[in-house]
C-alpha positions, 0 to 999 in steps of 0.5 A: 437828889443828884440826878441831872433831871430830878423833876423827871425822877419825881414824875416817874416815881408818881407814874410808877406809883400810879401803875403799881397801885392800879396793878395791885388793885386790879390783879387780885380782883381780876383773878377772883372775877375769873374764878367766879365766872369759871365756877358760874359756868360750871353751875348748870343745875338749877333748884327752886330755893326759898328766901329764909331771911332778907335785908341782911347787912348794909347791902340788903342781902338774902339767905336762901335755902334749897334742896339739891339733886341728892336731897341735901338741904343747902343754905347760902347768902346772896347779894341781890339788887332787887331787894323788894322782890326777894322777901322772906318766904318768896322763891329764889332760883338757884344755880349750882355745880352738880358735880360739886353741890357743896361749892358756892351757888349762884342766883338763877336770875341772870340780872342779879350780878351783885357778887360779880359787880363787886369784883368788876366795878372796883377794877373799873374805878381803879382804872379811871383813877389811874387815868386821872392821875396820869393825865395831869403829868401829860398836861403839865409836861406838854404845857411846860414845853410850850411855855419854854418855847415862848420868849422870856423876860427877866423879872425879880422874884422871891422864893416862898414856901407854903405852910399848912395851917396845921402840920405834923411829922409828915409835913415837917420841912415845908410843903410846896415851893412858890415864886412871887414874881414882880411882874409889870401888871402886879405881883404874880404867884406861880407854884413849881415842882421842887428842884434841888437848885431851889434849896441853894438859891437866894431868897430874892433873885432874878429869873427868866419868865416864859409866858404871859404874866397878864392872865392866869395861864401858868408860866415857866421859870428859869433860874439864873443857874439855868434850871427850868422849873416846872409849873404846878397849876395856874398863875395866881394874882393872890395867895392861896386862901388856906395856909401861909406863904412864908420866905423859903429861908424860914423853912430851909435851913443852911446847917453850915450856918446854924452849927459850928462843927469841930475840925474834921467832922461833917454834917450828915447827908441831906434827906434823899429826894424820896424821903417825904414820899416814903413817909407818906407811903408808909402812912398810906399802907397802914391806912390801907391795911385798916380799911381793907379789914374794916371795909373790905370784909377780910384779908382778900381786900387788904392788898387792893385797899393797901395798893390803891391807897399807897398808889394814890397818896404817892401820886398826889405827893409827886403831883403836888411838888415832890418836895423831900 
């Protein structure tokens, strides 16, 4: 990452993923909901139907048969909330479009809004999730600025990387940057967002720490070269219970020291800052496609499931550090 403000790029990537994920979920559902309400408004004719089958599927749908004004028998499956009321053989009021009686009908009971809620509720959930993914960035940015305004002290520090107990191709290269601070009160651990300056920094160094190391509040760390590191989470007095904190030099190799290159040759360029996020996004897209077909009931759910899954995964990747 060669931008002068690389952390801002990671943050914007996470926020953009959140917004696009919300749009990808909400837009198709809102279009379907608009079509549903328009069709329901045109359903002005009523008929007395009979439940011919109940407790269908996982949600306990019912199948209803009725006769329209032209004397033609119609049968349709409806989602209902009051499953105990609509048992086989009982009456079920139906509303349908008299100009197009062959189109989908609607429950005559205005309280039976299962079909519409299946479109509205996911949109609301997506909006709540989007807010929950945006708020950490606002909190993180605000606290970071406040910490930088506090007086700084110079402390010895060690760069560490957190490694999961198990890893796969998506986790290759490390996962999370930590600093072990030699504070007067004892060792302290602060996780930070990845910054390209960290890859060139020595394992042991002295940094400026803004904020108190006595408690658990996060601190802002400034490298000797002047780059300010954005803290992720609170200041810790003990390492995380899962995974291992290892010296960062064990996970970030200097290829110039590993390979002896022939004269006139050079190493391939390093992976771009978004490389790991792209891998996560591709894997999330596959998962979203599968979930759309298996859980969503067909192709109409593919876009919301895929967009939502990709948006959440990329947002969590950025919030977790955005390390390439």
